[in-house]
N, C-alpha and C positions, 0 to 999 in steps of 0.2 A: 451428061448426067445432071449437072447443076441446073441447066436450063429446064430439064424435065421436072426437077424438084421444085424449082421456082414456079413453074406453070401448073404444079400439082398433078402432073400426068402419071407419076408413079406413086402407088400406094403400097407401103410395106406393112405386112402383118406382124413382122417381128424385127427387132433391132438387128439380130444376127443377119438377116437377109440384106438389110441396108449396109451393114459393115462389110459383108462379102462383096457386094457391088462396089462399094467405095474403094476397097483394096484392089479390085480388078481395074478400076478406072485410074487410080492414082498410085498404085503400088504400095506395098507394105513397108518399103524401105528395107535395108539390110538389118535384120533383127539382131544379129551379133553386134553391129555398130551401136544400135539403140541400147542394148544391154550393157555394153562397155561404157557408154556415156552415162548410164544410170549409176554404175559403180563409181565412175570418176566424180560425179556430183555429190555422192554420199559423204556426209560429214557428221561427226559425233555431236557437235553443238552442245546443248545442255543435257543430252541424254546420258543415262547411266551407261557404263561401258558394256554391260551385258546386253542392253537393248541395241546399242550400236553394233555389237558383234552379230546379233541375230539378223539385223537388217543387212549387214555387210555379207554375211554368209549366203543369204538369199540372192543378193545381187551378184556375188562372186560365182555362185553356181550357174547362174544364167549367162555370165560373161565368158565363161570357159577359160578365164585367166588361171594360171598355175604358178606355184612357188614364188620366185623372185618378183615378177610383176605384181602378183597378188599382195605380197608383203609390202611392196612400195606403195600401192594404193591404200592399203590399210593404214600405214604410217601417215600418209598424207591426210587421211580423213579424220584421224583422232585429234583430240584436244592437244594443244601445244604444250601445256604444262605437264600432262601425263607423259607425252612423248619425250619431252626433255628429260624427265626423271629417268626414264628407261635408257635413254642414250648416254646418260651419265653413269649408268651401272657398269660393272666390270664385264659381265657376260651378256652378250646379246642373243636373243632367241634366233634360231636358224630356220624353223619351219613356221608356217602360218598358225598351226595349232599351238605351238609354243608362244607365239605372239599373243594369241587370244588368252591363254592361261596367265601369262605374265601381266598383261594389261588389266585383266580383271583383278588380280591380286594388288597391283599398284593402285588401281582406282579405289578399291576398298580401303587400303591403307591410307590413302590420301584423304578420303572422306572421314575416316575414323579420327585422323589427326586434326582435321578441321573441327569436328564435333568437340574433341577434347580442348582445343584452343578456345572455342567459343565458351565452353563451360568455365575455363580458367578466367576468361575476361569477365564473365558474369559474377565472379566471386568478389 
């Protein structure tokens, strides 16, 4: 296939045709493994928690992870400061939805406290 492309023997009219042939030639890989890898690479970084959760939900849906492994990947990907605050709290969430809700609330509270702190410094 590569030789034919280099010699310009194959002319594709659509990208889809090329991709279909490419997958036939080299295989598409195990899609589940690719989707799990995407979930494992996902990190919050500088994103707002809501944005991170949206991206995480999409990646989680594709990975087919459920409950505990999903929670562990979520905790791994979130910012350390927010994660630490939750780990110090008395009650830990048990479901992934509870984790989402709690983390959004903590993220908002943390950001509000930072804004107040900056205002106080400015006085």
